[in-house]
Biopython code that builds the backbone (N, CA, C, O; Angstrom):
import numpy as np
from Bio.PDB.StructureBuilder import StructureBuilder

atoms = [
    (1, "MET", "N", (6.024, 12.589, -5.817)),
    (1, "MET", "CA", (4.756, 12.344, -4.699)),
    (1, "MET", "C", (5.722, 11.880, -3.204)),
    (1, "MET", "O", (6.768, 11.296, -2.922)),
    (2, "THR", "N", (4.543, 12.600, -2.510)),
    (2, "THR", "CA", (5.702, 12.171, -0.538)),
    (2, "THR", "C", (4.250, 11.738, -0.320)),
    (2, "THR", "O", (3.139, 11.843, -0.840)),
    (3, "LEU", "N", (4.906, 11.162, 0.799)),
    (3, "LEU", "CA", (3.904, 10.490, 1.841)),
    (3, "LEU", "C", (2.511, 11.389, 2.258)),
    (3, "LEU", "O", (1.380, 10.927, 2.408)),
    (4, "LYS", "N", (2.862, 12.569, 2.375)),
    (4, "LYS", "CA", (2.328, 13.702, 2.105)),
    (4, "LYS", "C", (0.499, 13.428, 1.630)),
    (4, "LYS", "O", (-0.550, 13.573, 2.257)),
    (5, "GLN", "N", (0.795, 13.018, 0.351)),
    (5, "GLN", "CA", (-0.397, 13.542, -0.923)),
    (5, "GLN", "C", (-1.133, 11.942, -0.515)),
    (5, "GLN", "O", (-2.031, 11.679, -1.315)),
    (6, "LEU", "N", (-0.969, 11.079, 0.333)),
    (6, "LEU", "CA", (-1.610, 9.571, 0.454)),
    (6, "LEU", "C", (-2.356, 9.588, 1.348)),
    (6, "LEU", "O", (-2.501, 8.528, 1.956)),
    (7, "ASP", "N", (-3.250, 10.978, 1.859)),
    (7, "ASP", "CA", (-3.782, 11.387, 3.258)),
    (7, "ASP", "C", (-4.784, 9.779, 3.150)),
    (7, "ASP", "O", (-4.964, 9.318, 4.277)),
    (8, "ARG", "N", (-5.337, 9.029, 2.159)),
    (8, "ARG", "CA", (-5.690, 7.952, 2.924)),
    (8, "ARG", "C", (-5.210, 6.370, 3.497)),
    (8, "ARG", "O", (-5.851, 5.377, 3.844)),
    (9, "ILE", "N", (-4.143, 6.603, 3.428)),
    (9, "ILE", "CA", (-3.306, 5.488, 3.815)),
    (9, "ILE", "C", (-2.432, 5.583, 5.264)),
    (9, "ILE", "O", (-1.360, 6.188, 5.232)),
    (10, "THR", "N", (-2.816, 5.084, 6.318)),
    (10, "THR", "CA", (-3.180, 5.241, 7.878)),
    (10, "THR", "C", (-2.319, 4.183, 8.546)),
    (10, "THR", "O", (-2.517, 2.976, 8.409)),
    (11, "PHE", "N", (-1.244, 4.776, 9.357)),
    (11, "PHE", "CA", (-0.614, 3.976, 10.594)),
    (11, "PHE", "C", (-0.973, 3.830, 11.763)),
    (11, "PHE", "O", (-0.292, 4.525, 12.518)),
    (12, "ASN", "N", (-1.761, 3.223, 12.282)),
    (12, "ASN", "CA", (-1.915, 2.506, 13.614)),
    (12, "ASN", "C", (-1.774, 1.529, 14.379)),
    (12, "ASN", "O", (-2.625, 0.642, 14.445)),
    (13, "SER", "N", (-0.650, 1.529, 15.103)),
    (13, "SER", "CA", (-0.144, 0.364, 15.876)),
    (13, "SER", "C", (-1.691, -0.617, 16.535)),
    (13, "SER", "O", (-1.785, -1.838, 16.660)),
    (14, "LYS", "N", (-2.123, -0.174, 16.666)),
    (14, "LYS", "CA", (-3.151, -0.450, 17.236)),
    (14, "LYS", "C", (-4.584, -1.132, 16.330)),
    (14, "LYS", "O", (-5.545, -1.467, 17.023)),
    (15, "ILE", "N", (-4.654, -1.269, 15.189)),
    (15, "ILE", "CA", (-4.890, -1.869, 13.796)),
    (15, "ILE", "C", (-4.387, -2.105, 12.917)),
    (15, "ILE", "O", (-3.721, -1.335, 12.225)),
    (16, "MET", "N", (-4.657, -3.581, 12.690)),
    (16, "MET", "CA", (-4.026, -4.115, 12.198)),
    (16, "MET", "C", (-2.294, -4.232, 12.522)),
    (16, "MET", "O", (-1.560, -4.521, 11.577)),
    (17, "ALA", "N", (-1.682, -3.985, 13.940)),
    (17, "ALA", "CA", (-0.796, -4.660, 13.483)),
    (17, "ALA", "C", (0.223, -3.488, 13.553)),
    (17, "ALA", "O", (1.389, -3.696, 13.887)),
    (18, "GLY", "N", (-0.230, -2.280, 13.238)),
    (18, "GLY", "CA", (0.462, -0.888, 12.219)),
    (18, "GLY", "C", (0.483, -1.129, 11.079)),
    (18, "GLY", "O", (1.201, -0.323, 10.487)),
    (19, "GLN", "N", (-0.079, -2.058, 10.271)),
    (19, "GLN", "CA", (0.350, -2.402, 8.862)),
    (19, "GLN", "C", (-0.684, -1.152, 7.959)),
    (19, "GLN", "O", (-1.731, -0.659, 8.375)),
    (20, "ALA", "N", (-0.035, -0.886, 6.715)),
    (20, "ALA", "CA", (-0.842, 0.684, 6.133)),
    (20, "ALA", "C", (-2.274, 0.147, 5.834)),
    (20, "ALA", "O", (-2.580, -0.907, 5.276)),
    (21, "CYS", "N", (-3.052, 1.092, 6.321)),
    (21, "CYS", "CA", (-4.654, 0.579, 6.064)),
    (21, "CYS", "C", (-5.028, 1.900, 5.461)),
    (21, "CYS", "O", (-4.335, 2.910, 5.345)),
    (22, "ILE", "N", (-6.431, 1.654, 5.054)),
    (22, "ILE", "CA", (-7.360, 2.831, 4.349)),
    (22, "ILE", "C", (-7.894, 3.461, 5.415)),
    (22, "ILE", "O", (-8.365, 2.860, 6.381)),
    (23, "ARG", "N", (-7.849, 4.727, 5.293)),
    (23, "ARG", "CA", (-8.584, 5.502, 6.526)),
    (23, "ARG", "C", (-9.092, 5.118, 7.293)),
    (23, "ARG", "O", (-10.319, 5.041, 7.341)),
    (24, "GLY", "N", (-7.908, 4.555, 8.599)),
    (24, "GLY", "CA", (-8.144, 3.944, 9.788)),
    (24, "GLY", "C", (-8.885, 2.617, 9.992)),
    (24, "GLY", "O", (-9.182, 2.037, 11.037)),
    (25, "MET", "N", (-9.101, 2.294, 8.711)),
    (25, "MET", "CA", (-10.419, 0.631, 8.483)),
    (25, "MET", "C", (-9.617, -0.025, 8.697)),
    (25, "MET", "O", (-8.546, 0.564, 8.844)),
    (26, "ARG", "N", (-9.573, -1.530, 8.848)),
    (26, "ARG", "CA", (-8.912, -2.503, 9.650)),
    (26, "ARG", "C", (-9.221, -3.135, 7.403)),
    (26, "ARG", "O", (-9.957, -4.066, 7.075)),
    (27, "ILE", "N", (-8.574, -2.440, 6.611)),
    (27, "ILE", "CA", (-8.944, -3.127, 5.808)),
    (27, "ILE", "C", (-7.404, -2.300, 5.490)),
    (27, "ILE", "O", (-7.297, -1.074, 5.541)),
    (28, "PRO", "N", (-6.001, -3.464, 5.081)),
    (28, "PRO", "CA", (-4.868, -2.950, 4.549)),
    (28, "PRO", "C", (-4.526, -2.730, 3.132)),
    (28, "PRO", "O", (-5.488, -2.791, 2.367)),
    (29, "VAL", "N", (-3.593, -2.533, 2.710)),
    (29, "VAL", "CA", (-3.307, -2.319, 2.308)),
    (29, "VAL", "C", (-3.070, -3.169, 0.741)),
    (29, "VAL", "O", (-3.417, -3.131, -0.439)),
    (30, "SER", "N", (-2.132, -4.010, 1.811)),
    (30, "SER", "CA", (-1.541, -5.224, 1.217)),
    (30, "SER", "C", (-2.672, -6.082, 0.527)),
    (30, "SER", "O", (-2.638, -6.628, -0.576)),
    (31, "LEU", "N", (-3.522, -6.062, 1.317)),
    (31, "LEU", "CA", (-5.471, -6.760, 0.483)),
    (31, "LEU", "C", (-5.878, -6.297, -0.640)),
    (31, "LEU", "O", (-6.429, -6.969, -1.513)),
    (32, "ILE", "N", (-5.609, -5.002, -0.696)),
    (32, "ILE", "CA", (-6.309, -4.326, -1.639)),
    (32, "ILE", "C", (-5.283, -4.781, -3.002)),
    (32, "ILE", "O", (-5.711, -5.544, -3.868)),
    (33, "LEU", "N", (-4.129, -4.300, -3.043)),
    (33, "LEU", "CA", (-2.775, -4.901, -3.706)),
    (33, "LEU", "C", (-2.768, -6.368, -3.973)),
    (33, "LEU", "O", (-1.967, -6.703, -4.846)),
    (34, "ASN", "N", (-3.330, -7.132, -3.537)),
    (34, "ASN", "CA", (-3.630, -8.619, -3.578)),
    (34, "ASN", "C", (-4.308, -9.024, -4.658)),
    (34, "ASN", "O", (-4.130, -9.887, -5.517)),
    (35, "LEU", "N", (-5.396, -7.946, -4.355)),
    (35, "LEU", "CA", (-6.560, -8.233, -4.537)),
    (35, "LEU", "C", (-6.304, -8.024, -6.328)),
    (35, "LEU", "O", (-6.315, -8.953, -7.135)),
    (36, "LEU", "N", (-6.101, -6.696, -6.626)),
    (36, "LEU", "CA", (-5.765, -6.467, -7.949)),
    (36, "LEU", "C", (-4.313, -6.992, -8.651)),
    (36, "LEU", "O", (-3.992, -6.718, -9.808)),
    (37, "ALA", "N", (-3.645, -7.661, -7.877)),
    (37, "ALA", "CA", (-2.805, -8.315, -8.419)),
    (37, "ALA", "C", (-3.330, -9.481, -9.132)),
    (37, "ALA", "O", (-3.172, -9.731, -10.327)),
    (38, "ASN", "N", (-3.975, -10.169, -8.258)),
    (38, "ASN", "CA", (-5.253, -10.859, -9.030)),
    (38, "ASN", "C", (-5.818, -11.126, -9.811)),
    (38, "ASN", "O", (-6.151, -12.273, -10.112)),
    (39, "GLU", "N", (-6.207, -9.669, -10.614)),
    (39, "GLU", "CA", (-6.707, -9.025, -11.284)),
    (39, "GLU", "C", (-8.372, -8.883, -11.135)),
    (39, "GLU", "O", (-9.138, -8.741, -12.087)),
    (40, "LYS", "N", (-8.718, -8.948, -9.861)),
    (40, "LYS", "CA", (-10.254, -8.641, -8.523)),
    (40, "LYS", "C", (-10.520, -7.096, -9.834)),
    (40, "LYS", "O", (-9.629, -6.247, -9.866)),
    (41, "PRO", "N", (-11.415, -6.981, -10.513)),
    (41, "PRO", "CA", (-11.866, -5.603, -10.958)),
    (41, "PRO", "C", (-12.085, -4.847, -9.884)),
    (41, "PRO", "O", (-12.497, -5.330, -8.829)),
    (42, "ILE", "N", (-11.808, -3.488, -10.062)),
    (42, "ILE", "CA", (-12.375, -2.291, -9.135)),
    (42, "ILE", "C", (-13.743, -2.241, -8.724)),
    (42, "ILE", "O", (-14.073, -2.013, -7.561)),
    (43, "GLU", "N", (-14.778, -2.514, -9.936)),
    (43, "GLU", "CA", (-15.997, -2.538, -9.095)),
    (43, "GLU", "C", (-16.208, -3.591, -8.583)),
    (43, "GLU", "O", (-17.434, -3.709, -8.595)),
    (44, "GLU", "N", (-15.773, -4.450, -8.130)),
    (44, "GLU", "CA", (-16.406, -5.732, -7.775)),
    (44, "GLU", "C", (-15.636, -5.529, -6.227)),
    (44, "GLU", "O", (-16.276, -5.890, -5.239)),
    (45, "ILE", "N", (-14.116, -4.887, -6.023)),
    (45, "ILE", "CA", (-13.344, -4.252, -4.847)),
    (45, "ILE", "C", (-13.810, -3.771, -4.002)),
    (45, "ILE", "O", (-13.506, -3.912, -2.817)),
    (46, "LEU", "N", (-15.054, -2.780, -4.685)),
    (46, "LEU", "CA", (-15.640, -2.054, -4.352)),
    (46, "LEU", "C", (-17.095, -1.990, -3.957)),
    (46, "LEU", "O", (-17.772, -1.159, -3.351)),
    (47, "GLU", "N", (-17.402, -3.483, -4.670)),
    (47, "GLU", "CA", (-18.813, -3.817, -4.288)),
    (47, "GLU", "C", (-18.616, -4.835, -3.122)),
    (47, "GLU", "O", (-19.595, -5.252, -2.503)),
    (48, "GLU", "N", (-17.370, -5.224, -2.830)),
    (48, "GLU", "CA", (-17.104, -6.231, -1.346)),
    (48, "GLU", "C", (-16.851, -5.814, -0.550)),
    (48, "GLU", "O", (-17.079, -6.410, 0.503)),
    (49, "TYR", "N", (-16.073, -4.225, -0.523)),
    (49, "TYR", "CA", (-15.942, -3.377, 0.449)),
    (49, "TYR", "C", (-16.663, -2.240, 0.444)),
    (49, "TYR", "O", (-16.010, -1.251, 0.111)),
    (50, "PRO", "N", (-17.992, -2.023, 0.748)),
    (50, "PRO", "CA", (-18.834, -0.754, 0.207)),
    (50, "PRO", "C", (-18.024, 0.268, 1.467)),
    (50, "PRO", "O", (-18.568, 1.332, 1.170)),
    (51, "ASP", "N", (-17.532, 0.457, 2.096)),
    (51, "ASP", "CA", (-16.710, 1.638, 2.424)),
    (51, "ASP", "C", (-15.604, 2.058, 1.900)),
    (51, "ASP", "O", (-15.152, 3.149, 2.247)),
    (52, "LEU", "N", (-14.971, 1.282, 0.982)),
    (52, "LEU", "CA", (-14.290, 1.484, 0.254)),
    (52, "LEU", "C", (-14.700, 2.814, -0.906)),
    (52, "LEU", "O", (-15.887, 3.046, -1.136)),
    (53, "GLU", "N", (-13.709, 3.544, -1.511)),
    (53, "GLU", "CA", (-13.903, 4.699, -2.461)),
    (53, "GLU", "C", (-12.598, 4.284, -3.495)),
    (53, "GLU", "O", (-11.480, 3.872, -3.186)),
    (54, "ARG", "N", (-13.170, 4.549, -4.809)),
    (54, "ARG", "CA", (-12.052, 4.651, -5.774)),
    (54, "ARG", "C", (-10.855, 4.977, -5.516)),
    (54, "ARG", "O", (-9.806, 4.393, -5.788)),
    (55, "GLU", "N", (-11.097, 6.180, -4.841)),
    (55, "GLU", "CA", (-9.654, 7.042, -4.872)),
    (55, "GLU", "C", (-9.188, 6.370, -3.576)),
    (55, "GLU", "O", (-8.236, 6.993, -3.105)),
    (56, "ASP", "N", (-9.560, 5.255, -2.807)),
    (56, "ASP", "CA", (-8.665, 4.559, -1.353)),
    (56, "ASP", "C", (-7.805, 4.007, -2.103)),
    (56, "ASP", "O", (-6.584, 4.051, -1.949)),
    (57, "ILE", "N", (-8.715, 3.170, -3.400)),
    (57, "ILE", "CA", (-7.854, 2.565, -4.220)),
    (57, "ILE", "C", (-6.459, 3.048, -5.025)),
    (57, "ILE", "O", (-5.504, 2.322, -5.301)),
    (58, "HIS", "N", (-6.603, 4.411, -5.309)),
    (58, "HIS", "CA", (-5.839, 4.722, -6.430)),
    (58, "HIS", "C", (-4.459, 5.101, -5.272)),
    (58, "HIS", "O", (-3.236, 5.198, -5.162)),
    (59, "GLN", "N", (-5.443, 5.181, -4.749)),
    (59, "GLN", "CA", (-3.724, 5.583, -3.168)),
    (59, "GLN", "C", (-3.463, 4.364, -2.736)),
    (59, "GLN", "O", (-2.796, 4.435, -1.704)),
    (60, "CYS", "N", (-3.700, 3.201, -3.076)),
    (60, "CYS", "CA", (-3.483, 2.245, -2.679)),
    (60, "CYS", "C", (-2.174, 1.532, -3.401)),
    (60, "CYS", "O", (-1.217, 1.012, -2.827)),
    (61, "LEU", "N", (-2.370, 1.639, -4.612)),
    (61, "LEU", "CA", (-1.623, 1.505, -6.141)),
    (61, "LEU", "C", (-0.301, 3.410, -5.984)),
    (61, "LEU", "O", (0.699, 3.689, -6.645)),
    (62, "LEU", "N", (-0.631, 3.794, -5.449)),
    (62, "LEU", "CA", (0.204, 5.567, -6.082)),
    (62, "LEU", "C", (1.338, 4.736, -4.310)),
    (62, "LEU", "O", (2.540, 4.933, -4.488)),
    (63, "TYR", "N", (1.080, 4.082, -3.101)),
    (63, "TYR", "CA", (1.429, 3.626, -2.101)),
    (63, "TYR", "C", (2.671, 2.671, -2.767)),
    (63, "TYR", "O", (3.894, 2.797, -2.712)),
    (64, "ALA", "N", (1.807, 1.669, -3.413)),
    (64, "ALA", "CA", (2.865, 0.571, -4.151)),
    (64, "ALA", "C", (4.034, 1.110, -4.698)),
    (64, "ALA", "O", (5.146, 0.602, -4.548)),
    (65, "SER", "N", (3.817, 2.067, -5.289)),
    (65, "SER", "CA", (4.483, 2.581, -6.582)),
    (65, "SER", "C", (5.772, 3.514, -5.932)),
    (65, "SER", "O", (6.891, 3.459, -6.441)),
    (66, "TRP", "N", (5.421, 4.523, -4.541)),
    (66, "TRP", "CA", (6.430, 5.127, -3.694)),
    (66, "TRP", "C", (7.377, 4.332, -3.256)),
    (66, "TRP", "O", (8.570, 4.608, -3.128)),
    (67, "LEU", "N", (6.540, 2.781, -2.897)),
    (67, "LEU", "CA", (7.748, 1.802, -1.771)),
    (67, "LEU", "C", (8.646, 1.378, -2.999)),
    (67, "LEU", "O", (9.870, 1.361, -2.864)),
    (68, "ALA", "N", (8.156, 1.096, -3.981)),
    (68, "ALA", "CA", (8.447, 0.488, -4.922)),
    (68, "ALA", "C", (10.292, 1.159, -5.804)),
    (68, "ALA", "O", (11.233, 0.577, -6.344)),
    (69, "ARG", "N", (9.908, 2.857, -5.443)),
    (69, "ARG", "CA", (10.788, 3.290, -5.609)),
    (69, "ARG", "C", (12.206, 2.969, -4.498)),
    (69, "ARG", "O", (13.198, 3.645, -4.771)),
    (70, "GLU", "N", (12.292, 2.363, -3.746)),
    (70, "GLU", "CA", (13.219, 2.421, -2.647)),
    (70, "GLU", "C", (14.378, 1.503, -3.627)),
    (70, "GLU", "O", (14.201, 0.465, -4.265)),
    (71, "GLN", "N", (15.915, 2.558, -3.407)),
    (71, "GLN", "CA", (17.213, 2.218, -4.180)),
    (71, "GLN", "C", (18.056, 1.774, -2.466)),
    (71, "GLN", "O", (18.035, 2.176, -1.302)),
    (72, "VAL", "N", (18.952, 0.353, -3.576)),
    (72, "VAL", "CA", (19.170, -0.275, -2.329)),
    (72, "VAL", "C", (20.852, 0.365, -3.278)),
    (72, "VAL", "O", (21.238, 0.567, -4.429)),
    (73, "HIS", "N", (21.426, 0.471, -1.684)),
    (73, "HIS", "CA", (22.905, 0.864, -1.932)),
    (73, "HIS", "C", (24.000, -0.236, -1.326)),
    (73, "HIS", "O", (23.950, -0.548, -0.136)),
    (74, "TYR", "N", (24.750, -0.665, -2.009)),
    (74, "TYR", "CA", (25.689, -1.592, -1.815)),
    (74, "TYR", "C", (26.604, -1.082, -1.621)),
    (74, "TYR", "O", (26.991, -0.290, -2.480)),
    (75, "PHE", "N", (27.299, -1.253, -0.564)),
    (75, "PHE", "CA", (28.841, -0.335, -0.079)),
    (75, "PHE", "C", (29.993, -1.504, -0.311)),
    (75, "PHE", "O", (30.142, -2.632, 0.159)),
    (76, "GLU", "N", (30.650, -0.795, -1.149)),
    (76, "GLU", "CA", (32.283, -1.483, -1.269)),
    (76, "GLU", "C", (32.599, -2.851, -0.596)),
    (76, "GLU", "O", (32.735, -4.023, -0.946)),
    (77, "LEU", "N", (32.641, -2.229, 0.366)),
    (77, "LEU", "CA", (32.834, -3.678, 1.436)),
    (77, "LEU", "C", (32.216, -5.222, 1.436)),
    (77, "LEU", "O", (32.729, -6.339, 1.498)),
    (78, "ILE", "N", (30.913, -4.741, 1.339)),
    (78, "ILE", "CA", (30.049, -5.501, 0.768)),
    (78, "ILE", "C", (30.592, -6.635, -0.253)),
    (78, "ILE", "O", (30.787, -7.844, -0.131)),
    (79, "GLU", "N", (30.762, -5.636, -1.401)),
    (79, "GLU", "CA", (30.696, -6.260, -2.738)),
    (79, "GLU", "C", (32.336, -7.394, -2.686)),
    (79, "GLU", "O", (32.592, -8.439, -3.285)),
    (80, "GLN", "N", (33.072, -6.653, -1.791)),
    (80, "GLN", "CA", (33.965, -7.798, -2.207)),
    (80, "GLN", "C", (33.964, -8.812, -1.190)),
    (80, "GLN", "O", (35.027, -9.434, -1.196)),
    (81, "TRP", "N", (33.207, -9.171, -0.383)),
    (81, "TRP", "CA", (33.000, -10.338, -0.072)),
    (81, "TRP", "C", (32.006, -11.692, -1.017)),
    (81, "TRP", "O", (31.610, -12.694, -0.422)),
    (82, "ARG", "N", (31.821, -11.532, -2.064)),
    (82, "ARG", "CA", (30.964, -11.591, -3.148)),
    (82, "ARG", "C", (32.237, -12.122, -3.986)),
    (82, "ARG", "O", (32.119, -12.393, -5.181)),
]
sb = StructureBuilder()
sb.init_structure("model")
sb.init_model(0)
sb.init_chain("A")
sb.init_seg("    ")
for serial, (resi, resn, name, xyz) in enumerate(atoms, 1):
    if name == "N":
        sb.init_residue(resn, " ", resi, " ")
    sb.init_atom(name, np.array(xyz, "f"), 0.0, 1.0, " ", f" {name:<3s}", serial, name[0])
structure = sb.get_structure()
């Protein structure tokens, strides 16, 4: 997966201070992920945010999984300090 496949996740410094948002709306990805993490059903989210579509929520999850793939590389010098 690449960021190009996440066409519903947008970044604009004038909207929500540049946070990842959904289709340029003032709905940050982090809000949707927080609702899902707290076991809010997708149907309820869609009811509370009528401008959202199911694919928006799907792309929020894809974006989160992409971010979680970040790899941390430790340099040998840093390890010597431990």
